[in-house]
C-alpha positions as CSV (number, residue, x, y, z in Angstrom):
1,M,110.6,170.4,178.4
2,K,107.8,171.5,176.1
3,R,108.2,170.5,172.4
4,A,107.3,172.9,169.7
5,S,104.6,171.5,167.5
6,L,104.4,171.9,163.7
7,P,101.8,174.5,162.7
8,V,98.8,173.3,160.7
9,S,99.9,175.6,157.9
10,A,103.0,173.3,157.3
11,I,100.9,170.2,156.7
12,V,100.0,168.9,153.3
13,M,97.2,166.3,153.1
14,V,97.4,164.1,150.0
15,E,94.1,163.1,148.5
16,P,93.6,159.3,148.8
17,S,92.9,159.1,145.1
18,L,96.1,160.8,144.2
19,A,98.1,158.6,146.7
20,Q,96.5,155.5,145.1
21,R,97.4,156.7,141.5
22,L,101.0,157.5,142.5
23,L,101.4,154.1,144.1
24,K,99.8,152.2,141.2
25,T,102.0,154.0,138.7
26,A,105.1,153.4,140.7
27,E,104.3,149.7,141.0
28,Q,104.0,149.4,137.2
29,L,107.5,150.7,136.7
30,P,110.4,148.2,136.8
31,R,112.1,147.6,140.1
32,F,115.4,149.4,140.4
33,D,118.3,148.7,142.8
34,N,118.8,151.6,145.2
35,R,122.2,152.2,143.6
36,E,120.5,152.9,140.3
37,F,118.7,155.9,141.8
38,Y,122.0,157.8,142.0
39,S,121.4,158.5,138.3
40,P,119.7,161.9,137.8
41,A,118.3,160.5,134.4
42,L,116.6,157.7,136.2
43,Q,115.2,160.0,138.9
44,T,113.8,162.2,136.1
45,M,112.3,159.2,134.3
46,V,110.5,158.1,137.5
47,H,109.3,161.6,138.2
48,E,108.0,162.1,134.6
49,A,106.2,158.7,134.7
50,L,104.4,159.6,137.9
51,R,103.6,163.0,136.5
52,E,102.1,161.7,133.3
53,E,100.0,158.9,134.9
54,S,99.0,160.6,138.1
55,N,97.0,163.8,137.5
56,G,97.6,166.0,140.5
57,L,101.3,165.5,141.2
58,D,102.1,169.1,140.0
59,S,99.5,170.5,142.4
60,L,100.9,168.4,145.3
61,I,104.4,169.7,144.5
62,D,103.1,173.3,144.4
63,Q,101.6,172.8,147.8
64,I,104.8,171.5,149.2
65,K,106.8,174.3,147.7
66,L,104.4,176.9,149.1
67,R,105.1,175.6,152.6
68,L,108.8,175.4,152.1
69,N,108.9,179.0,151.1
70,R,107.4,180.4,154.3
71,A,108.0,179.9,158.0
72,P,108.6,177.4,159.4
73,Y,110.2,176.4,156.0
74,C,109.2,172.8,156.2
75,A,106.4,170.6,155.1
76,L,104.8,167.5,156.6
77,V,103.2,165.5,153.8
78,Q,100.6,163.0,155.0
79,G,98.6,160.4,153.2
80,L,101.1,159.1,150.7
81,S,101.6,155.4,150.2
82,F,105.0,154.2,149.3
83,D,106.1,151.2,147.1
84,E,108.8,148.8,148.2
85,G,111.1,150.1,145.4
86,N,111.1,153.7,146.7
87,K,109.8,155.0,143.3
88,V,107.1,157.3,144.8
89,F,109.7,158.8,147.1
90,V,112.3,159.3,144.4
91,G,109.8,160.6,141.9
92,L,108.4,163.2,144.3
93,N,111.8,164.3,145.6
94,R,113.1,164.8,142.0
95,A,110.8,167.8,141.8
96,F,113.0,169.5,144.4
97,G,116.4,168.7,142.9
98,E,118.8,165.9,142.4
99,L,118.6,163.2,145.0
100,V,122.2,162.5,146.3
101,A,123.9,160.4,148.9
102,R,127.3,159.2,149.7
103,P,128.8,156.9,147.2
104,Y,127.3,153.4,147.5
105,Q,129.2,151.0,149.7
106,A,128.4,147.3,149.9
107,P,127.1,146.3,153.3
108,R,129.9,145.1,155.6
109,A,129.7,142.1,157.9
110,Q,128.8,143.1,161.4
């Protein structure tokens, strides 16, 4: 079976300098528990911090939106570096809406 490949037009390459600035800014923010990220206010705060300190985030978001608005209606973002606390992920995703998940449940014994 032949797999369909993602067209080059769906790929967004992040400049290394922007990826470094985003990571550096995220690492300077306090560490949050993943449950705290259910708060839209915290998501917005992280997004705004990345935006203020990392010139180029708006352009990256625009590039992603451009790809999401045309076939194949997806984007593959390459070149980002992620912090252990997920702040780069949360801050970038906030530009596309509220990050949601099922209500937090404590891990159960296996």
